[in-house]
N, C-alpha and C positions, 0 to 999 in steps of 0.2 A: 348662286356666284354673285360678287359685287358687280354693281353697275355704276358708270360714271355719269355725271350730269352734263357732260359736254361731248361733242362727237368730233373726232379728229378731222381737221380739214384737209390734211394731206395723207396720201397712203404710206409715205415714209416714216410716219409717226407711229403707226399701228404696232409695229414689233416693239417699240420702246414702252408704249402704254401697256402691252401685254406682259413685258418683262416686268414693269412696275407693279402690275396686278398680281403677279405670281409671287413677287416678294412680300407684298402686303399680306396675301394669303398665307404665306409660309410663316410670318412673324406672328399672325394671329393665332395660327395653329399651334405654333410652339408655345405661346403664352397659355393658351387653353390647356395645352397637355400639361405644362408645368404646374397651372393651378390645380388641376385635377389630381395630379401626382402629389401635391401637397396636402390636399384633403383626404386622400385615400392612403396616404402613405403609412399611417399608423396600422391600418389593417393589412396593407400589402407587404410590409416588410421592406420598404425602400430605405435609401441611405440619406441621413440628414447630416449637415455640418455641426461639429461640436468642438469649439476651441481649436479650430484649424485642422481637425481629423475627421474622418467618416465614421459614424457610429450607427449601429442598427436602429431603425425606427421600432418603436414599441408596438406590440400587437396585443390584442384582447383588452383594449381600454373600453370601459362602459360607455354606452350611448350618452351624448352630452357633455362628455369631457373633451377639453381642447388641449393642444400641446401645451405642456407646462403645468397642467393640473395633476393633482395627486388623489385620485378618486376612490381607490381602495387600499387595503392594508398592503398588498404585494405591489401596488402600482398598476399591475395588469394581471389579467387572469392566468397568465403563464408564469407569473412569479418574476423574481429577479430584483425587486426593490431598487431599480435603477431609473433615473431621471434623465433621459437623453437630451431634453430640450433646455437644460439649464446652461446658459451661456454668460450669465453675469458673474456668477461665483465661480471662479476658476483657480488653478494652482497659483495664478499671479495675484489674484485679488482677495483671496480668502483670508488673508491677514488682516483685512479692513472690517471683517464682519463685527458688528455691534449689536447689543440688545436693543431692540426697537420698542418693545413692550412685553409686559408679563400680565398673566391673568391667574388670580389665586382662587382656587377653588375653596369652597366652605370644607373644613377639616371634619371629615366623617370618620376616617380610617388611617389617616397619615400615609395614604398611598394613592397614587394615580396610575392608571393602566391604558386608557384608551388612546391609541395613536390618533391624531387629527387626520381628517380628509379634507382636501381643499379643491374646490371647483370655482373658477373665476375669482371674484373677490370675497368669497365666503369660505369660512372654515367650519366644519362640523366635528364636535368632539363630545365624548361622553364625560360625565363627572362621577365622583364617588359619592354624590349626594342625590343619586336616583334620578338625574337629569340628563337630557341631551342639549347642548348648546349650539347655537348658530352665531359665529362671531364675524366681525369684518377682519378678513386675513391680514389687512394692512394696519389697522389700528387697534385690534382687540375689543372694539366696541360691540356690545351684544345686540344681536338683531332679533332673536327670539329665543325662548327656551321651550322645551317640551318636558313636562313632569310625568314620570312613570307612575308615581304612586296612586292616582286614581284607577290604573289598571292593575298594577302588580301588588298593591298593598303598601301599608306604611313602613318606615324604617326608623330605627332610633339612633340618634347621632352618639355613637359609642365607638371605641377604637377596635372593636371585633368585627374584622371584615366578613366574617362568615354570617353575620347577622344583618348585614347591609345588602342593598341592591344596587350596587354600581354598575355602570355601563363599562365593561372592561375591554370591548372589542372596538375595532375601527369601523365607523360607518362606510357603507358602500353607497356611493351617490350616483344613481343611474336615471338620466333624464331629469324629470322634475320630482323625484322621489328620493328619500334617504332611508336606508334599511339598516338595522342594527339589532342587537339582542342584549339581554340583561342577564343578570345573576339568579334569575328564577326561571330560566328557559323559555322566556317569551321573545318572539321576534316581532319587530315593529316596522311599519312603513309610515312615514309622515311626508307630508308636503315639503318640498325643499325650500320654498319661499315663505311659508307661513308657519311651519311646525304643527299644522293640524293633522291628527292621525288619519290615516286611510284604513288600516286594518292592523290587528295584532293576532299572532297565533302562539299557543303555548305548544312547543314541540317536544316536550318530555315531561311526564307526570311524576318522575321520581322526586321525592321532597329535597334531595340534594343535588339535582341536576343544575348545572349552570352553563353559560355560554361565554367562554374564554376566547376562543377562535373567532376570526372575523368573517363576515359573509363574502363570498366570491360571486359575481354575477356572470351569467352566460345565457343567451338565447332565451329570455322570458322567465329564467328561473334564478333564484337564490340558493347558493348551497352553504351550509354551515354546520360545523361539528358540535357535539354535545359533550361537555366534560362534567366533573362532579366534585363536590367537596367531601364525599363520603370517605376519602382516604385519609382525610384529617380527623373526621368524627371517629373513625375507627380506632384512634388512640386510646379511647375509653373502652376498657375491657367489658363494660356492661352493654356495649352497642353489638347487635347481632350482625356483624360484618359478613358479607357485603352482598349487594343485590343490584348495583348499578351496572349498566352495560353503556360503553361509549357508542355514539351514533354519528352518522352523516345523513343529513335531511336536506331534501330538495323541496323548495316551496315555489309555487307559481307567484310572480310578482305582481300580478294584477288582483289576485283575490286572496292571497295568503294560504290557499289550500296546500296541504302536503301532498306532493306528487308521489314520493317514495321515501322510505326510510331504511337505512342499512345499519344492522347492529354488529358491533365487533366481538361480542359475547352471546353464547346460547343463553337461554332462560335460566335464571339462577335457582337452585334447588337446595334444601337443607341437607347438610352432611356432617351430623353429630354435632359436637360442641367444640369450642375453642380450648386448647391445652390450658389447664390450670384454671378454668373457669366452668360455669354452667351455662355460658351464653351460647346460644345456637350459632352454628357456623353455616354460612351459606356459600356455596360455590356455583359457577365461576363468576367473578365480577372484575370491573376495571376496563381496561383498553379505552381510556378517554381519548377523545379527540378534541385537544385544546389548541391546536396550530390551525393554520388556515389553508385551505385546499388550493391546488392550481389545476388547470383545465388544458387539455390538448383539443382544440376546435377541430382538427382534421380527422381525428379518430373518435371524436365525441366521448373522451375519457376523462375522468377525474381522478386526481391523486391526492393522497392525504397520509399523514402518520397517525399511529395509536400508541398510547402509553402502556405502562405496566399492568399486570394483574393486581387487584387488591386481595383477591382470595382465588384459590384454585390455580389450575394451570392450563385450561381450556381456552379456546377462542383465539382472536387475532391479537395478541398483546405484543408491544415493542415491534410493531410491523409496519412496513410500507404497503399501501393497499392501493389498487387501482380498479375503478368501477365503470360500467357503462353510465354515460350521463343520463341516458333515456329511461333505463330501467332500474339503476341501482345494483345490477347484478355484478358479481365478481369477475374481473378479467384477469387479475392475477394478484396474489399476495406473497409477501416475503417476511417471515419472522426472523428478526435479527438478533435477539436475545431471549433465551428460554432455558429453565423457568425464571421468572422475575416476579415474585408475589410480594408487593411492598405497600406498607401504609406508614402514616406518621408514627405509628406505635413502635417502628423500628428506631426512631430517633430520640424517643422521650426519656431514655435512660433507665426505663424499668426493666426488670429481670425478663429473660425469654418467657415467652407465653402470649396469650391473646392472640391478635391477629398478626404477630410476628414471631411465631414459634422457633424460628431457626435463629433468631439472633443470638450471636456469640459462637455459632457453630463454625468450624474451620471451612465448611462448604456452604455456608449461608448463601442463600440465592436472592436475597432481598438487596437489589441493586438500583432500582428505580431508573432504568435505562430506556426512559420514553424515547419513541421516534417522533420527531417535531416536524418543522415546516419544510416543504418540498419547493423546488423551482424546476423549470424546464429549460433546456437549451439543446444545442446540437453538437455532435463530433463528427466532422466531416459529413454533414448532411444525415447523420443518424440521430433521430430524436431520442434524448436521454433525460432522465429525471433524477435530481439529487436530493438526499434528505440529510437533515442534520439528526444527530443522537446524542443523548446524555452521556453515553459511553465515551465521547470524545472522538468517534470516527465519523467521517463524512462519507457517505455512500452514494454512488452513482449507478442507476440501473438503465437497461434498455427500456425504453418507454413502452414498447410494444410487447416485449416478451416477460419482463420481470427479471431478467437475468443481470447479475452484477458485472458491471463494466469495470470499474475500480474503486478502491477504498483507500482512504488515507487516514491514519491515526494522528490527530492534532493534540490530543492531551490523554492522559491516562486516568481512567475512572477508578473508583473504589467502592467497595460495599458501603451503603448509607451516607456516601459523599459524591451524590450524582452531580452536584454543581460544578464539578471540575470540567465537566463536558461541554457540549455545544447546547445551549438552551433554546434561543430563538433563531430567527431566520438568517440566511446567508443572502449575498447580493451577487449579481452577475451583470457585467457592463459590455458583454460581447468579446471581452479580450481576457479577463480573469475572473475566477471566483473569489469573494471575500468572506472569510469565515472567522468568527470570534469565538474563543473559548471563555467560560465564565472565570471560575476560581481555580485556574489551573496552575497556580503557584509559579509566577502570577498569570492572570488572563492575558491572552495574546491574541492579536489580530493577524490573520494569515491571508497572503495571496496564492492562490493555486492555479496551475495550468488546468484548463478544463479539459484537455484532450487526455491527459495522464494522471492527474491528482498530485503531481509534483509540487512542492512548495517553492515558489518563486521568490518570496521574502516573507518575514514574520517579524512583527514588532510588538514585543511584551511591554505590559504597563510598567511605568517607572517604579524602581524599588521603593521609593518614598512616598508612593500614591496616596497612602493613607496618613502620612505624617505632614502633608502641606495643604495649605488652603483650609477650607471649612470642614474638610474631613478630620483634621487634627483637633477640632473643637465642636463636635456635632451637637446639633440643636435637639433637645428633648421636647417633644410637643404634647400638647394636651387635647383631648383626653390621653391619659397615659398610654403609651404602647411599649413593647419591649425596648429595652436601651438601644440606642443607636450603636451599630457595630459595623465598621468598615472593612471590607475585604478588597484585595487588589483583583477585581474580577470585571470582565466585560459583560454586562447583563443585557444590554439592549440587542435588538436585531440590528444587522448591518444594513446600511443604505449606500448608494453610490450615485455620483454624476460625472460627467466627462473629466477624468483626471483626478477625482477626489473620492475618498472614502470616509463614511461618517459613522462613528461609534462611540456610544455612551457607557460610562463605567460606574461601578458601585461606589467609587470615591466622590461621586457627585460631579465629575468633570466630563464635560462633552468635549471630544477630540475629533478632529478632521485630519485626515492622513494624505500623503501623496499616493495615488494609485500606482504611479511607476516605481516607487522606491520603498514606500512604507514609512517615510519621515513624517513625524508629527508637524503639521503646518500651523495649526490653531488650536487653542485650548481655552475653554471657558468653565470656571468653578462655579457651579451653581447651588453649592451648600451654604447658603446664607439666607437672610431674610428679604422678602420682597413686598412691595406695595403695588398691587395690580391696577390695572386701568379700571377694574370694577370696584375699587374702593376697599377691598379686602387685603389683610395682611398675612403673610404666612411664609414658611420657609421651603426652599428647595432642598433636596437630598440626593440620593443615588438616582442617576439617569434611568428612567423607567424601562422595565421589560414589557412584555405584552406587545412590543412594538419598538420602533426606533425613530430616527430623524426622518421628517418630511421635508423634501426640497422641491419648492414650487415658486415659480415667478420671481426668482432673485431672493427668495426668503428661506430661512431654515427654522423649523418648528420642533421643539423638543419637549417632553414632559419630564418633570424632576420630582423624585419622591418615590421610592420603591423599597419598602421595608418587608422583604420576603426572605425569612430565614436569614437573618442578618440584614444589613443595609441601613441607610440613612433615611428617616422618613421625611415626608414632604408632600406638597400638594399644589404645585405650581406648573403653568404651562408657559414656555418661554418662545419668543419669536425674534429671530435675528435677521439683520439685513446689512446691506453695504452702505 
């Protein structure tokens, strides 16, 4: 207890001193309680103020991340892509956002994928040039670079993305280490301050294995899915399609040792030849895990989505999957579309045959209806997990049992036109779900009631999206890529902060909307030339998929340039502030 340096000379002062002592102790205790609550709130799920309203504190933030940082693709291991601590960029101030700096990557592919991660004053982002960059988040100045080529092998500066080794995923910043993967199935751990490599692990030996999804951290492990380019190589009828299996891999963060691997497909086996060819046919294959997983810490469960079959009809294709974090064993799976064997052969314009034998049939099953990124939330205390799908349906499951709670169709898919559906991630701010459809004639941003799936509002892209600004006069880059083609589609993952929703489109425009009404409050056209703070010049283009806007400490970060089955090429990172 506190002791005073004087003794009361009179008995009648003792009650006053005692009362004063109690008040002091109460104030000190209240302050200590408040400070403890502030530091533990992110883990405890307390409430924090946000633009005059209470919003839920984030949970599942990696060690070392502070309020306002964005240290992983989903922002937290539970998902949601929501920045609760943003109080500078508001519905009232968003109109004042200006471009503060740009960083132009060397042009290897005319495409950028890696969503930045921001911790403190440093941004970590992968380039198309087989490098990881650490930049000053306020100025864009380079702090250090990590070159993958001494580990992963050389690349040639051509426009063929399948011959390159870009960093497609968003780094996970945990303590003093940055974790990320490359296009050759290597996972890296590098020192956050120096860029010095701590370890690297190759997690798949298939020659076409890649890491598109981003790592998620929990309890001393990194969890990352494995995807593949085999679906594209199979367009050549001489290729013996297909042998790849999607995977989820758990690695020890200290050593890089693989703790467990889960396969979405059984081991492949030869099953005759492909129709119209003498090329061996292998089944079953596919089930790529190209999105980013989420984690329920209470039940120690990991959730992720799997893509379509490349061949055959076995395995967990087009599925939502829940595994034990500790063992990698299945807790439940739910297959949402079946059958669905699809490769790029289905959209090459060739006659039926090869790895797309049903092309042109009235009952063709080639849909490419992958299940994508999940996020966790609660319905009246009941833990649920929502999944995007290229079919245009958003699915919500009971997180414990895998039973469907509700489903909402936001766009209508069609065979060989999977881009009508929901490609990348949704966002959740504690009040509404925000989900965008890609080329859904046109792409549309939706706000859904999380309890029922009812659509509260929807905002389609403008009818003249591709006829205004830079999209009307797209830039052809060199080395030559496919011709730029604009579509009115929302290609990026959705992000949100109190009162605002962030979504980038294929027309090269980044837009910010009112979370309350869906009104477009701010637009920036990135489809033009930039000179970066690093001295390079290059164009912006379609706002990039593989991620979305990152909101951190009063800044918004966006990548521009995404030429994937149409789109406007580019290779620029943009930073906006008030």
